C-alpha positions in Angstrom: -42.6 -58.4 16.6 -39.0 -59.5 16.0 -38.8 -57.1 13.1 -39.7 -54.1 15.3 -37.3 -55.2 18.0 -34.4 -55.1 15.6 -35.3 -51.6 14.3 -34.0 -49.7 17.3 -30.8 -51.7 17.2 -30.3 -50.7 13.6 -30.9 -47.1 14.4 -28.3 -47.3 17.2 -25.8 -48.9 14.8 -26.4 -46.2 12.2 -26.1 -43.4 14.8 -22.8 -44.9 16.1 -21.4 -45.2 12.6 -22.3 -41.6 11.8 -20.8 -40.4 15.1 -17.6 -42.3 14.3 -17.4 -40.6 10.9 -17.9 -37.1 12.4 -15.3 -37.8 15.1 -12.7 -38.8 12.4 -13.5 -35.7 10.4 -13.2 -33.5 13.5 -9.9 -35.1 14.5 -8.5 -34.4 11.0 -9.7 -30.8 11.0 -8.1 -30.4 14.5 -4.7 -31.5 13.0 -4.6 -28.3 10.9 -3.3 -25.3 12.9 -5.0 -22.0 12.3 -1.8 -20.5 10.8 -1.3 -23.4 8.3 -3.6 -21.9 5.8 -4.9 -18.4 4.8 -7.8 -17.1 6.8 -11.0 -16.1 5.2 -10.9 -12.4 4.2 -7.1 -12.2 3.9 -5.8 -10.1 1.0 -3.9 -11.6 -1.9 -0.8 -9.6 -1.0 -0.9 -10.8 2.6 -1.3 -14.5 1.4 1.7 -14.1 -0.9 3.8 -12.4 1.7 3.1 -15.2 4.3 3.1 -18.3 2.0 5.2 -17.1 -0.9 4.3 -17.2 -4.6 1.8 -19.9 -5.5 2.9 -22.8 -7.7 0.1 -21.9 -10.1 -2.1 -18.9 -10.6 -5.2 -19.2 -12.6 -6.8 -16.2 -14.2 -9.9 -14.7 -12.7 -13.3 -15.9 -14.0 -16.8 -14.7 -13.7 -18.4 -11.7 -12.0 -17.4 -11.1 -9.3 -14.0 -12.3 -10.3 -12.9 -15.6 -8.7 -9.2 -16.4 -8.7 -7.5 -19.7 -7.8 -4.0 -20.1 -6.5 -2.4 -23.5 -6.0 0.1 -24.2 -3.3 1.6 -27.5 -2.2 -1.0 -29.0 0.0 -3.7 -26.4 -0.5 -5.7 -24.4 -3.0 -6.8 -20.8 -2.2 -9.8 -19.2 -3.8 -10.2 -15.4 -3.9 -13.2 -13.1 -4.7 -11.7 -9.9 -6.0 -8.5 -9.8 -3.8 -9.9 -11.5 -0.6 -9.7 -15.2 0.4 -13.1 -16.8 0.3 -12.1 -20.4 0.7 -9.0 -22.6 1.3 -9.1 -26.3 0.4 -6.5 -28.6 1.9 -5.3 -31.3 -0.5 -3.4 -34.5 0.1 -0.1 -34.8 -1.9 -0.2 -37.5 -4.5 1.3 -40.8 -3.4 
């Protein structure tokens, strides 16, 4: 009976831990303003006009062509000439 009584306590502990992780992730995501990175669907020309030339441009690979541009603090992925994903990266310390 003691084993069963501790089971709900463990579930509550796991649930609180997961909630804490999600809260931290949401808080970090909230720190990034919408204009701080290219929006999905933006064209390459618009990204370059707004953020300047990327530090590194990788050639397109695959079909449809996927291109990667590296900027300080983010990596932008394009399908054809449209943003499909932006990854925010921490600068090396």
